[in-house]
Structure formats: C-alpha cells, structure tokens
C-alpha positions in Angstrom: 11.4 8.5 37.3 9.1 8.7 34.2 5.6 10.6 34.2 3.8 9.1 31.5 2.5 12.1 30.3 3.8 15.2 27.3 1.8 17.8 28.7 4.2 20.2 29.7 1.8 21.9 32.6 1.1 18.8 34.3 5.1 17.8 34.3 6.0 21.3 35.4 3.4 20.8 38.4 4.6 17.3 39.0 8.4 18.2 38.8 7.6 21.5 41.5 5.7 19.0 44.0 8.6 16.0 43.7 11.6 18.4 43.7 13.6 15.7 44.9 13.1 13.3 42.0 14.4 13.5 38.8 11.7 13.5 36.5 11.3 12.5 32.7 8.7 13.2 30.4 7.5 10.3 27.6 9.7 12.6 25.1 12.6 12.5 27.3 12.6 9.0 27.1 11.9 9.1 23.4 8.7 6.7 24.1 5.9 7.6 21.5 2.7 5.5 23.4 -0.7 6.6 23.9 -1.9 4.2 26.3 -5.8 3.6 25.6 -7.9 4.7 29.1 -10.3 2.1 29.0 -11.1 0.6 32.7 -14.0 1.8 34.8 -11.7 4.1 37.4 -9.6 6.7 37.8 -7.1 4.4 39.7 -7.6 1.6 37.0 -6.6 3.9 34.2 -3.3 5.4 36.4 -2.3 1.7 37.5 -2.5 1.1 33.5 -0.7 3.6 32.3 1.9 3.2 35.1 2.4 -0.4 34.3 2.3 0.1 30.5 5.0 2.6 30.5 6.9 1.0 33.2 6.9 -2.1 30.9 8.2 -0.6 28.2 10.9 1.5 29.9 11.7 -0.5 33.1 11.9 2.3 35.2 10.1 4.0 37.8 6.8 5.5 36.6 4.0 7.5 37.6 0.4 8.2 35.7 -2.7 9.8 36.8 -6.1 10.0 35.8 -8.7 12.4 36.9 -11.7 13.7 36.2 -15.3 15.4 37.6 -17.8 13.2 39.5 -21.1 14.8 40.5 -23.5 13.8 42.9 -26.5 14.1 41.8 -25.9 12.7 38.5 -24.2 9.7 40.0 -20.8 10.4 39.8 -21.0 11.4 36.0 -19.1 12.2 33.9 -16.4 10.2 36.0 -13.9 8.3 34.0 -16.3 9.7 30.8 -15.2 12.9 31.6 -13.8 14.0 28.1 -15.5 12.0 26.2 -19.1 11.8 27.5 -20.4 13.9 24.4 -17.7 12.5 21.8 -14.5 13.5 20.9 -15.2 16.5 18.9 -17.5 17.8 21.6 -16.0 21.5 23.3 -15.3 22.4 26.5 -18.3 24.6 26.4 -20.6 22.0 24.7 -19.5 19.8 27.8 -20.1 22.4 30.5 -23.3 23.6 29.1 -25.1 20.3 29.0 -23.6 19.4 32.3 -25.3 23.0 33.7 -28.5 21.5 32.1 -28.7 18.7 34.0 -27.5 19.7 37.4 -30.2 22.5 37.3 -33.0 19.6 37.2 -31.5 18.5 41.1 -31.2 20.7 44.0 -27.6 18.8 44.9 -25.2 20.3 42.8 -21.9 19.3 45.0 -19.4 17.8 42.8 -15.7 16.9 43.3 -12.8 16.6 41.2 -10.8 13.5 41.7 -7.7 12.6 41.2 -5.4 9.5 41.7 -1.6 9.0 41.1 0.2 6.1 41.0 3.7 5.2 41.4 5.1 1.6 40.0 8.5 0.4 39.7 7.9 -3.5 38.9 8.1 -4.4 42.7 5.7 -1.4 44.2 2.6 0.2 43.4 1.8 3.6 45.4 -1.2 5.3 45.0 -2.1 9.2 45.7 -5.6 10.1 45.9 -6.5 14.4 45.8 -10.3 15.0 46.1 -11.3 18.7 46.0 -14.8 19.5 46.9 -17.1 22.0 45.5 -20.5 22.6 43.7 -21.2 23.1 39.9 -22.0 27.0 39.4 -25.3 27.9 37.8 -23.3 29.6 34.9 -19.7 29.3 32.9 -17.7 31.9 34.8 -14.0 32.8 34.4 -11.2 33.1 31.6 -8.7 30.7 32.8 -8.0 26.9 33.1 -10.1 24.6 30.8 -12.0 21.6 31.1 -14.8 21.9 34.0 -12.7 24.9 35.6 -15.4 27.5 34.6 -18.1 25.5 35.9 -16.4 24.4 39.1 -17.4 26.6 41.8 -15.2 26.4 44.7 -16.5 27.1 49.1 -15.1 30.6 48.0 -17.8 31.3 45.6 -15.2 31.1 43.1 -15.0 28.8 40.2 -11.2 27.2 39.2 -11.5 29.5 36.1 -12.1 33.0 38.1 -8.4 32.1 39.8 -4.8 32.4 38.9 -2.7 29.6 37.1 -0.9 29.7 40.9 -4.0 29.5 42.7 -5.2 26.4 40.6 -2.6 24.7 40.9 -2.1 25.2 45.1 -5.9 23.6 45.2 -6.2 21.2 42.6 -7.2 17.4 42.9 -3.9 16.9 41.1 -1.8 18.7 44.0 -3.4 16.9 46.5 -3.0 13.4 45.0 1.0 14.5 44.3 1.4 15.5 47.5 -0.4 12.8 49.0 2.0 10.6 47.0 5.1 12.3 47.7 4.5 11.4 51.7 3.9 7.6 50.7 7.2 7.6 48.8 9.2 9.2 51.3 8.1 7.1 54.3 
C-alpha cells in the first residue's frame, strides 16, 4: 500500500506498525502531488488525500490528518493546526500564542487527534487515535516539533521532554495506526 506522504519519520513509523504490509512512499511510486487539505475535519482531509492518491496510483492508499484540539478554545486550532497564524509563523510563535490564550481559562485540557484512512477503491477503513493531555504553562523540552513543547502528558512531561522512541509509543498517530491495523486485519 502507498502512504500519502514523503515524510521519512512518518513513513518509518507506519512501516514499523504495519510491518505485515509492503509500504511505499509517494516518492517510491514517482507521485509528486500535494493534496490540498481544505476539508473541515481531520477525517475529511485524510479521506480526501487517500482517495486522490488512490485515483492516481490505483493501489491501496493510507493517508492521515491530525492536529491539536484545545477544549477551552472550542477545539481550536483543530484542522487549522499549522496554518492558524499564517504560513510564515514558527512553531514557537504558535506555541506562545496558544499558551497566552489558554492562560485566560482554568481548563487546560487538550487532545492530539489523528485520523488514519485506508482506501482501495472499494472500501474505506478508518483508524482513530486520541492522546489526552493539557497545555503546559510554558514551552518545555528540546525534542520533537510542532506543539510537542506545550503538550503535557498526565505524567507531567511534555512530548518534547520524551525521547523519539517514547513519543512514538504514545502518539496519536501510533494509536490511529494500531486501530487501523486491527480493523484491516479483521
């Protein structure tokens, strides 16, 4: 099956969890398409990507979409996770903005949500992963990227304070992949 991505880290993670399948990247299949993520849900974006890549390759395709949803901000930034401050904003700028907004509220709870979709022209199989935590009061940690330095787990550590291996064991993508694998194998 094809992974609708060229992100090496994501592809390796998927290959590890779906080890019983032959996995190919878009690059492996000489597909140079960037599917626009313009749907209003993670599931919508993941489904759109899987179907568009399937339409080109005519092979089973897996695509995902994920993001951070903060309860006191009514799920914001959600599907706008990487775009809400504009294309030129840095991870640190987005993280400091979110901390400032969450500091106005008592409830700091948040979730990383990931939808993983498999599409083969006939069936659509959806895996979902949700990682619960809270927004930290300050940026902490040197590992990871994106919102890792502000997403605090129940153990008190941010995702950026975990090793890559530890993060990959608990990530919403890992949870979604395991859910998808179980559904594909049944």
